[in-house]
Structure formats: C-alpha cells, structure tokens
N, C-alpha and C positions, 0 to 999 in steps of 0.2 A: 549673621546667618545662624540659624538654630542648629543644634547638634544633629537633630533628626534630618534636617535638610542636607547637612554635610554628609551624613551616612547615605542618603538617597543618591547624592551626586557621586560619592565614592563607589557605591554599588553599580551605578550606571557605567562609570569609567572602567571598573574592574570587569564588567560584563563584556565591554568592547575588547579588553585586553585578553580575556580568557576564552571568549567564544562560547558556543553553545554546549561543548562537550562537558565542561565542568561547571560553568555558570558562576555568578557572584552571589546570587541570592539563595540558591539552594545547593548545598553540598551533600554528596553521598559519603557515608562512613561505613567501613568494614570492621566487623568484629567476629572472631571465630567462636566466642563463648556463647552459651545459651542462657535461658532464664535461670535465675538463682545464683549466678556467678557474680562476684563483686565487680568484675570489669564490665559486665553487661549493665548493671545498675549505674556504674560510673559513666559509661558512654552515653546513656540516656540523660544523666545529669548534665554532662558536658553540652549536649544539644540544647537542653532547656536553658542553661546558663548563658550560652552563646546567643540564643534568641533574645533573652532578656537584656543582655549587655549591649546588643546592637540595635535595640528597639525594634526587633523583628526584621531587620534588614538582611540578616543572614540566618537561614534555616538549614539545619543539619539533619538529614534523614539517616538514621543508623540502621544498618542491616545486620542482624545478629546471626549466630549459628553458621557462619561461613557461607551464607547463601550467595554471596558475590564471587565465590571462588576459594581456592586453597590459599594458604598464607603466601607461598611463593608467587602465585598468580596475583594476589592482592598487592604484594610489595611492588611488583612490576607495574601494576595499574596505577598505584599512587605515584610512582616515579614518573609515569607518563602523563598523569593528571586526569586519567579517565575515572579514577576514584580519588576523591579529594582528601579523605582522612582514613587512617587505619590504626587499630590497636594491635601493635606488633610486639612479639618477643624479640629482644635484641640478639638472641642466639643466631637465628637465620639471617640477620642483617650483616653479621660478621663477614660472610663470603662476598658480600656486595661492597661493604665499607670496612676496610681493614681496621680502622680505629675502633669500630664497634666491637671487635673481637676482644677488646680489653676485658669485658665482663665475663668472657669464657675462660679466662686464665684461672686455674684453680687456686683458691685461697688468696686471690688478689685483694679481697675485702675481708676485714676482720669480722664483720657482722652486717646485718641489713642496714642499721643506721649509718655505718661507715660507708656502705655503698652509696647511699643517698648524699652523704657529704662529699664523696668523690665526684659524683655526677653534678652536684651543685657548685663545684669549684672549677679550677683551671682545667683539670683533666676532662670534666664534663663539657666545657666550652670547646675543647679540641674535638671531642667526639661529635658534638652537636654540629660544629662547623663542617666537619667531613661528611656527616649524614646530609646536611643541607645541600652541600655541593653535589651530592648524588641524587638530589631531588626528594629526599625524605627528611623533612625538618621536624625534629622532636620538640613538642610544646611542653610536655610534662611526662614524668615517669611514674608508672604504677609499681606496686609491690607484687612480686611473684614468689616471695618466700625464699628460703635457703634450702638447698638440696643437701641431705645428710644420708649416711649409710644405715641400712637396716639388714641385719643378719641374724644368725642364731646365737651369736655371742656378742659381748660388749666390745666396742672398739674405742680404745683410749689413746692409742698411739699408732703411728704408721706400721710398726711391726705387727700389729694385730690384724692388718689387712694381708700380710704376707701369706701366700698359698691359697688365698680365697679366690673363687671365681665370682667376679662382681659384674653384673649387667650394667652397661653404660650406654648412653646415647652414641650414635655413630659419628664420632668426631675425634680427630687425631689427638687433640689436647686432652680429651677425657680418657682415652686409652693410655696415653702417656702418663697421666696422673696415677692410674691404678698400677701400672708397671713400675713406676718410681717407688711405690710402697711395697713392692714385691708381690703384688697380687696379679691375678690373671684376668685382664679385661675381657668381657664377653658382650660385644655389641649385639643387640637383637631387637626386634620390634617390641614395642611396649605391650602389645596385646599378648605376647608370648611369655611375659615375665611371671605371671601368677603360677602357671603350670610348671614353669622351670624352677621356681622356688619350691613348689610343693614336691616335686620329684627329685630335687637335688641336682638338676642340671647346672644351676648356679647356686652359690652359697649366699648371695645377697644382691642387693640392688641399692639405688639411691634416688631420693626424690624429696619433695616437701610434704609436710603433714597432711594437707588436704588431699593431695594425690594418693599418698600412702593409704589414707582411709577410704577415699571414694572408690578405688579399684580393689579394695579388700586385700591388699598385700599384707596387712596386719594379721590376717588369718593364717598365714603360712610362714611367718617370721616371729621371733620372740624378743628381739632387741632393736631399738632405734637409737642410734648414737649421734649426738648433735655435733657432727663435724663441720657442717655448714661450708663445705668445700667449694660449692658453686652458688653464687648469688646473682642470678640473671634477671634483670627487671624487664618490664614491658613498658611501652610508651604510647602516648597519643602522638602520632606522626601525621604531618600534613604535607601535601605537595608543595614544594618550595615556591615554585612560580606562582601558583594560585594564592598562596599566603602573601607573597610580596606584592601582588597586584592590589591587595586591599590597602585602604588608607591607613596611616599610622594609628588613627583612633580605632579603626576596626581591628587592626592587628593586636593592639593592646587589649581590646575587649575579648578577642578569641583566645589569646594566650592566658589572660586572667581566668577565663572560663575553664580552660584546660587544667590550669594549676589548682583551681578550687575542686574540680572533679577528681583530680589525682589525690588530694587530701581525703576526700570522701572515700575513694577506693581503698586507700591505705587503712582507714578505720575499719571498713568492712572486711578487708583481708585479715586484719589482726583478730577480729572476732571469729571469723571462720577457721583460722589456724588454731586458735585456742580451743574451739569446740572440737576440732578434729583430733587434737592432742588428747583432750579429755576422753574422747570416745575410744581411742585406741588403748589408752592406759586402762580404762575401765574393762576393756576386752582382754587384758592380761599382758599387754606389751610393756616391757621395761624401757623407760626412756632414760638414756644415759647422758648426763651433762659432762662434756669434756672440759676439764679445768684449764688445760694449756694446749692451745692449737699451734704453738711455736714449732714443735717437732714436725707437724704436718707441713707447715710452710717451709721448713728447712729441707724437707724431703723433695720439695718441688724445684730445687736449684737446677737439676739437670733438665727438667721440663722447660724452665724459663731460658736456660742457656741455649737449648736447641731451638726454641721458638724465636729468640732474639737473634740467633745466628742466621736464621732464615728470613727474619723480618727486622733488620737493624734499625729501620726508621721508626719502629715502635718503642725503642728503648726509652726515649725521653718521656713518652706518655706513661709507660709502665712505672718509671721512677717517680713521676709526679703523683700518680695514684698511690704508690706505696708510701710516699712521704706525707700524704694527707692524714691528719690526726682524726 
C-alpha cells in the first residue's frame, strides 16, 4: 500500500473518530498575533509544512489576530476540540495545568537557551504529559524572549530594586518576586504603564525588548537592565484527542512540521529582538548587562519556599529544572 493511500485511510478513520466538529482533513488554528509578528509567520509556515508532509491529507487554516476569540476562550476551545490548534503563551496555561506554572517561577531559567534545554528534557516531558492530559498537547515551543527590568537607574542586584514601585502582571508569583527584592509590586493594566512611567506613578516595569520598543516605554525610561527574571515561552498546542486520532505517520508529520516551524520562529524572534534592542539604544536607553544573576536567584528562596509549601507536588519538577545544565 502506498504512503498516500495509508494517509487517505488514516484520514478517513480519523474523520469517523473525531466527527464533523474538528474533522481530520481540515483543522482550525488560533493565533492572537497579527501580520509582522514572528509567530504569525511561523504559524503560516506550520500549516504549509503540515500540508506538504501529509501529502495534502491534512490542511490547517490559521486564523490570526484572535478572530476566533480571546486566549482564555481559545484555550477552552482547544481543550474541547472545537479549535484544533492554538499558539498559546504558557503563562495563562498555568492555572489550568499546574505543571505549566514551572515557567512562571522567577529565575527558574538561567537564560533563554537554558529554558529550551529544560523543556527539551525530563522536566519538559512532565509538563507536556500534564498538558496533554488536560487536552492541550504541546508539539513545539516558540521563543517569547526574556522579561527584564526597565527603570530610571541601573539594576545590578536585588537591593537596587528595593523601594522601587515596579509594574508587574497580575500574578501572585510576580508580586512575590518584587516584594522579595524589597520593591513595591504594582499590578496594573498594560495600557496604563506608559503614562504611569511618565508621571512617576511607577518607577519601572518589566518586559522583553520587542514589547519595550513597540509600546514606546523606552521614551519614558532611561535604563534597561538584563535581569531576564521571567522566561515564558509560547507553544504550538493541539487538541490531544484529535492528534491521537491521527495515524502514527500523520502524527510524526504534524509534529515534525511544528518543530520546523518553531525553529523558524526562533530565528525570526532573534532578529526582531536584536532590531528592537538596537532601536532603543539608538534612542538613548542604556542597556545594562548583569554579570551575576546569582544574588537575584538567592533572593527568590522565600518565593520558592512559599510556592512549594502550597504546591508540594511541584517540588520534584522544580528540582529537575534547576538541575538541568
């Protein structure tokens, strides 16, 4: 029997298993990003590669710009199988899948390459299995950069944060992180940050280079210090049942397409980040390299102690991640 015939039979079988809501031959994919974003280009590449690898037996229609709903809605729809694929940030997956919260622990990763090594290793297998059990199987991980502090002064050690009002995302782990350094965490909507920086309502904030540049926060701050305290990736995630309904050959083809698209995304992200850094430096922002992040990690002991006291079953996973070279 030819490979093409096997694919045809597998598609027909999967169609019977999955029904008309998701279908085996045409999948719908959700993406919140718009044209020009590395993830948008990568999701389009994923669809192209999947079609090629399956001989056209699986077509993926990607809907960009969040037109299929908000991220929380899309996550639920992928879990249910109403949407087959999503490009999700792992941050919002944490409340759904406890193991995914690993990436939201401050300074759990030494840098972006270390984050990928962790997710490619034993810790990543644990996270992936837990996500798959929740109906959201990760096929490959995208780079979403590292979040660093930007303020009016250099930050080289935790004590430099002491007394500063720092805007953070609304998450207990992030507020605990700032408090552990002696700072004053100030959760607020992202759209309010520019004016708050300009008027001194907050002394600083934190984000990656592209976001720092794209929302013009570089206009109202003078220093960007490379703390890289949070490194939260994004993923190509598929409905577990729909993926398992494919033949092994089709599964390999789809996973291979996702992994190749992820490599493409990481290349695009690196270029965009470098360009954003160059632009903000040209605008007069001082970019501060932090030679030793050890003191920052040491300052997080209380944060980890409190988190693991509340989530003791996460201890092994955290230890595996920390032991990864």
